[in-house]
C-alpha positions in Angstrom: -12.9 -57.8 58.6 -9.7 -56.3 60.1 -8.0 -57.0 56.8 -10.5 -54.9 55.0 -10.1 -52.1 57.5 -6.3 -52.1 57.0 -6.7 -52.3 53.2 -9.1 -49.3 53.3 -6.8 -47.3 55.6 -3.8 -48.0 53.3 -5.7 -47.0 50.1 -7.2 -43.9 51.6 -3.8 -42.8 52.9 -2.3 -43.2 49.4 -5.2 -41.2 47.9 -4.6 -38.4 50.3 -0.9 -38.3 49.5 -1.5 -38.4 45.6 0.3 -35.3 44.1 -1.4 -35.3 40.7 -4.2 -36.8 38.7 -1.8 -39.4 37.2 -1.1 -40.7 40.7 -4.8 -40.9 41.5 -5.3 -42.9 38.4 -2.5 -45.3 39.4 -4.1 -45.9 42.8 -7.5 -46.5 41.2 -6.1 -49.2 38.9 -4.2 -50.8 41.8 -7.4 -50.9 43.9 -10.3 -51.3 41.5 -8.6 -52.6 38.3 -9.0 -56.2 37.1 -6.1 -57.2 39.2 -6.6 -54.6 42.0 -6.6 -55.3 45.7 -10.3 -54.6 46.2 -11.3 -56.5 43.0 -9.4 -59.5 44.4 -11.4 -59.3 47.6 -14.6 -59.2 45.6 -13.6 -62.3 43.7 -13.5 -64.2 47.0 -17.3 -63.9 47.3 -17.7 -66.7 44.8 -16.0 -69.3 47.0 -17.8 -68.3 50.3 -20.9 -69.9 51.8 -24.2 -68.0 51.8 -23.8 -67.0 55.4 -20.3 -65.7 54.9 -21.4 -63.7 51.8 -24.1 -62.0 53.8 -21.6 -60.4 56.2 -18.6 -60.1 53.8 -20.5 -58.9 50.8 -21.8 -55.6 52.2 -18.4 -54.9 53.8 -16.4 -55.2 50.6 -19.0 -53.4 48.5 -19.0 -50.5 51.1 -15.2 -50.4 50.9 -15.3 -50.2 47.1 -17.9 -47.3 47.2 -15.9 -45.4 49.8 -12.6 -45.7 47.8 -14.4 -44.7 44.6 -15.8 -41.6 46.3 -12.4 -40.8 47.8 -10.7 -41.1 44.4 -13.3 -38.8 42.7 -13.0 -36.2 45.5 -9.2 -36.2 45.3 -9.2 -36.0 41.5 -11.5 -32.9 41.7 -9.3 -31.3 44.2 -6.2 -31.8 42.1 -8.0 -30.6 38.9 -9.0 -27.4 40.6 -5.5 -26.9 41.9 -4.1 -27.5 38.4 -6.5 -25.0 36.9 -5.6 -22.3 39.5 -1.9 -22.8 38.8 -2.6 -22.5 35.0 -4.6 -19.3 35.5 -1.9 -17.8 37.5 0.7 -18.7 35.0 -1.3 -17.4 32.0 -2.6 -14.3 33.7 -3.4 -11.4 31.3 -2.5 -7.9 32.2 -5.8 -6.1 31.4 -4.1 -2.8 31.7 -2.3 -3.3 28.4 -3.8 -1.6 25.4 -5.9 -3.8 23.1 -4.1 -4.9 19.9 -5.6 -3.4 16.8 -7.7 -5.8 14.7 -6.6 -7.1 11.4 -8.9 -4.6 9.6 -7.2 -1.7 11.4 -3.6 -2.9 11.2 -3.6 -4.7 7.9 -2.7 -3.0 4.6 -3.4 -3.7 1.0 -0.3 -3.6 -1.2 -0.4 -0.7 -3.6 -0.1 -3.0 -6.6 -3.3 -4.9 -5.5 -5.1 -1.6 -4.9 -4.1 -0.1 -8.2 -5.1 -3.3 -10.0 -8.6 -3.0 -8.4 -8.8 0.7 -9.4 -8.0 -0.2 -13.0 -10.5 -3.0 -13.0 -13.2 -0.7 -11.6 -12.6 1.9 -14.4 -12.6 -0.5 -17.3 -15.6 -2.5 -15.9 -17.5 0.8 -16.0 -16.5 1.1 -19.7 -17.8 -2.4 -20.4 -14.6 -4.5 -20.3 -14.3 -8.0 -18.9 -11.1 -9.4 -17.3 -9.2 -12.2 -19.0 -6.3 -14.2 -17.4 -3.8 -16.7 -18.6 -0.8 -18.8 -17.3 2.5 -17.2 -16.2 4.5 -19.9 -17.9 4.0 -19.7 -21.7 5.1 -21.4 -24.8 6.9 -19.8 -27.7 3.7 -19.8 -29.8 1.6 -17.7 -27.5 4.4 -15.5 -26.2 6.1 -14.7 -29.5 5.1 -16.4 -32.7 1.3 -15.7 -32.7 2.1 -12.1 -31.8 4.1 -11.6 -35.0 7.6 -11.8 -33.4 9.8 -13.1 -36.2 12.4 -15.7 -35.5 15.6 -13.9 -34.4 13.8 -10.8 -32.9 15.8 -9.4 -30.0 13.0 -9.8 -27.5 13.4 -13.6 -27.9 17.0 -13.5 -26.6 18.3 -14.4 -23.2 19.0 -10.9 -22.1 15.3 -10.1 -22.2 13.5 -13.4 -21.5 13.6 -16.1 -18.8 13.7 -19.4 -20.6 13.2 -22.8 -19.1 15.4 -25.8 -20.0 14.1 -27.7 -23.1 11.6 -30.4 -22.4 11.5 -33.9 -23.9 10.3 -32.5 -27.2 13.0 -29.8 -27.3 10.5 -27.0 -26.6 11.6 -24.2 -24.2 8.9 -22.7 -22.1 9.3 -19.1 -21.0 8.1 -16.9 -18.2 5.8 -14.6 -20.1 7.4 -11.3 -21.0 4.0 -9.5 -21.3 0.3 -10.3 -20.8 -0.2 -10.2 -24.6 -0.5 -14.1 -24.7 -3.7 -13.7 -22.9 -5.0 -11.6 -25.8 -4.1 -14.5 -28.2 -5.8 -17.1 -26.0 -8.9 -14.8 -25.8 -9.1 -14.2 -29.5 -8.8 -18.0 -30.2 -11.4 -18.9 -27.6 -14.0 -16.2 -28.1 -15.9 -14.8 -31.1 -15.9 -11.0 -31.6 -16.9 -8.5 -30.4 -14.2 -8.7 -27.7 -13.5 -6.2 -25.0 -11.1 -7.4 -22.3 -8.3 -6.2 -20.1 -5.5 -8.6 -19.1 -3.8 -7.8 -15.8 -1.1 -10.0 -14.4 2.5 -10.7 -13.5 5.2 -10.5 -16.3 8.9 -11.3 -16.3 12.0 -9.7 -17.9 15.7 -10.0 -17.2 16.1 -6.4 -16.0 16.6 -4.6 -12.6 17.1 -1.0 -11.6 15.2 1.8 -10.0 12.4 1.6 -12.5 12.6 -2.0 -13.6 12.4 -5.3 -11.7 12.6 -8.9 -13.0 9.0 -9.5 -12.1 6.5 -6.7 -12.5 2.8 -6.2 -13.2 1.2 -5.2 -16.4 -2.3 -4.6 -17.7 -3.2 -4.8 -21.4 -6.5 -4.0 -23.1 -8.0 -5.5 -26.3 -11.0 -4.5 -28.4 -11.9 -6.6 -31.5 -15.0 -5.9 -33.6 -15.8 -4.8 -37.2 -15.5 -1.0 -36.6 -12.9 -0.4 -33.9 -10.7 2.5 -34.8 -8.0 4.9 -33.3 -10.7 7.4 -32.3 -12.3 4.8 -30.1 -8.8 3.9 -28.7 -8.0 7.6 -27.9 -11.3 8.2 -26.2 -10.9 5.0 -24.0 -7.4 6.0 -22.9 -8.5 9.6 -22.1 -11.4 8.4 -20.0 -9.2 6.0 -18.2 -6.5 8.6 -17.5 -9.1 11.1 -16.2 -10.7 8.5 -13.9 -7.4 7.0 -12.7 -5.5 10.2 -11.9 -8.8 11.8 -10.7 -8.5 15.0 -12.8 -11.3 16.6 -14.9 -9.3 16.8 -18.1 -6.2 15.3 -19.7 -4.3 16.2 -22.8 -2.8 13.3 -24.7 -0.4 13.1 -27.6 0.5 10.0 -29.6 4.0 9.4 -31.1 4.8 6.9 -33.7 6.5 3.7 -32.4 7.0 0.1 -33.2 5.5 -3.1 -31.7 5.5 -6.4 -33.7 1.8 -7.0 -32.8 0.3 -3.6 -33.7 0.3 -1.5 -36.9 0.3 1.4 -36.6 2.0 1.5 -33.2 2.1 4.5 -30.8 3.5 5.7 -27.5 1.1 7.8 -25.5 2.1 10.8 -23.4 -0.1 12.9 -21.2 0.5 16.5 -20.3 1.9 17.0 -16.7 3.5 19.5 -14.4 6.7 18.4 -12.6 7.4 20.2 -9.3 10.5 18.6 -7.7 9.5 14.9 -7.1 5.8 15.7 -7.5 4.0 15.1 -10.8 0.6 16.6 -11.5 -1.4 15.5 -14.5 -3.9 17.5 -16.5 -1.8 20.7 -16.2 1.7 22.1 -16.9 3.9 22.2 -20.0 5.7 18.8 -19.6 4.9 15.4 -21.0 5.0 11.9 -19.4 4.9 8.6 -21.3 2.4 6.2 -19.7 1.7 3.4 -22.2 2.1 1.9 -25.7 -0.8 1.1 -28.0 -1.8 0.5 -31.6 -4.1 -1.2 -34.0 -3.9 -5.0 -33.9 -1.6 -6.3 -36.7 -3.3 -8.2 -39.5 -0.9 -11.1 -39.0 -2.0 -11.4 -35.3 -5.7 -11.5 -36.4 -4.9 -14.2 -38.9 -2.9 -16.2 -36.3 -6.0 -16.2 -34.2 -8.3 -17.4 -36.9 -9.9 -13.9 -37.6 -10.3 -12.5 -41.0 -8.6 -9.0 -41.1 -10.9 -8.0 -44.0 -13.8 -8.4 -41.6 -12.5 -7.7 -38.1 -10.1 -5.1 -36.8 -9.1 -4.0 -33.3 -6.8 -2.1 -31.0 -4.7 -2.9 -28.0 -2.7 -1.1 -25.4 -0.4 -2.0 -22.5 0.9 -0.3 -19.4 2.8 -1.1 -16.2 0.7 -1.3 -13.1 3.7 -0.7 -10.8 4.6 2.4 -12.7 1.1 3.7 -12.6 1.2 3.3 -8.8 4.5 5.1 -8.6 3.1 8.0 -10.7 -0.1 8.4 -8.8 1.0 7.9 -5.2 4.6 9.3 -5.4 6.7 6.2 -4.9 10.3 6.9 -6.0 11.7 3.4 -6.3 10.1 0.3 -7.9 12.3 -2.1 -6.1 10.6 -1.3 -2.7 7.4 -2.8 -4.1 9.0 -6.3 -3.7 11.2 -6.0 -0.6 8.4 -7.0 1.9 9.3 -4.1 4.3 6.4 -3.7 6.7 7.3 0.0 7.4 7.0 0.8 3.6 3.7 -1.1 3.4 2.3 0.7 6.5 3.2 4.0 4.8 2.0 3.3 1.2 -0.5 0.6 1.8 -4.3 0.9 1.8 -6.7 -0.1 4.5 -8.6 -3.3 3.7 -12.0 -1.7 3.5 -10.8 1.3 1.3 -12.3 -0.3 -1.8 -11.9 1.6 -5.1 -15.2 3.2 -6.2 -15.9 5.4 -9.2 -18.7 7.0 -7.2 -16.8 7.8 -4.0 -13.5 8.4 -5.7 -10.8 5.8 -6.3 -8.4 7.0 -3.6 -10.8 8.8 -1.2 
């Protein structure tokens, strides 16, 4: 029995000296594992006589129980010490101010906000939203829109072309959202009333132009659409968007391959330094282009121009944001400057509403 006492004393001494939980686990394996010292003593019971087992059995089982209890106690002590050390190392200074939540600190980009404002206005006028791919083929981006071969807008100085594919076809980054109009007219029977917001791409960059920008186009196709309807829709949009009771518009002749007649639309404004106010003054500001959908475009979409007619318009979302919220440089929209976004951005819960006011 003296051997068991020495073994117990040695194991308990090692347990007391264990510096961490890994050391405790190593002692447990050395004592109680399959090849452990106590397990070896237990294995001797099989070769003992019944009288020897009566005295040796309780002694070795008692040793095992005491070692197991000592191991558990030491493990708990070390775990508590490790937790105390971690809590001290990760202490939080509760005197610091609480960081603002995402709802308070986050900002919605003006382009996203203005897009939502535009969608809210046209939804109230009965328009749906149509979308299409940013990477287009020549058919949807040019040919179906009545761009003849050799038209300047097809050239490299305007358009981002991809390398020819195996069939020799060159995809393009869409230069306008008009391809969405083509896809809509080919997929849906009239009457059609949609707006097409999205990203567009042109090889241009200065204070009022960027290679990637945002555009929204509108399309109405039915049997009786006319310029009077178009003018009324644009006037209602301008009043709602710029939040003024009245606007005065003028339409100037222009040219777009996909509309005939084509017009540029100006609204009366008052320029005071860098500030522009709409619905008053003696100056004019161009805001969009529009016109009646060209008969060739209707034919390209499988619509009979003797039965159906329509009108379309397009305007830059970024430019509308600049006009409404006084942003002087379009390039800042895409520079990811947090300071700029904190100044011009919108709070996440400031959702546009025609009832409460778009920007209230």
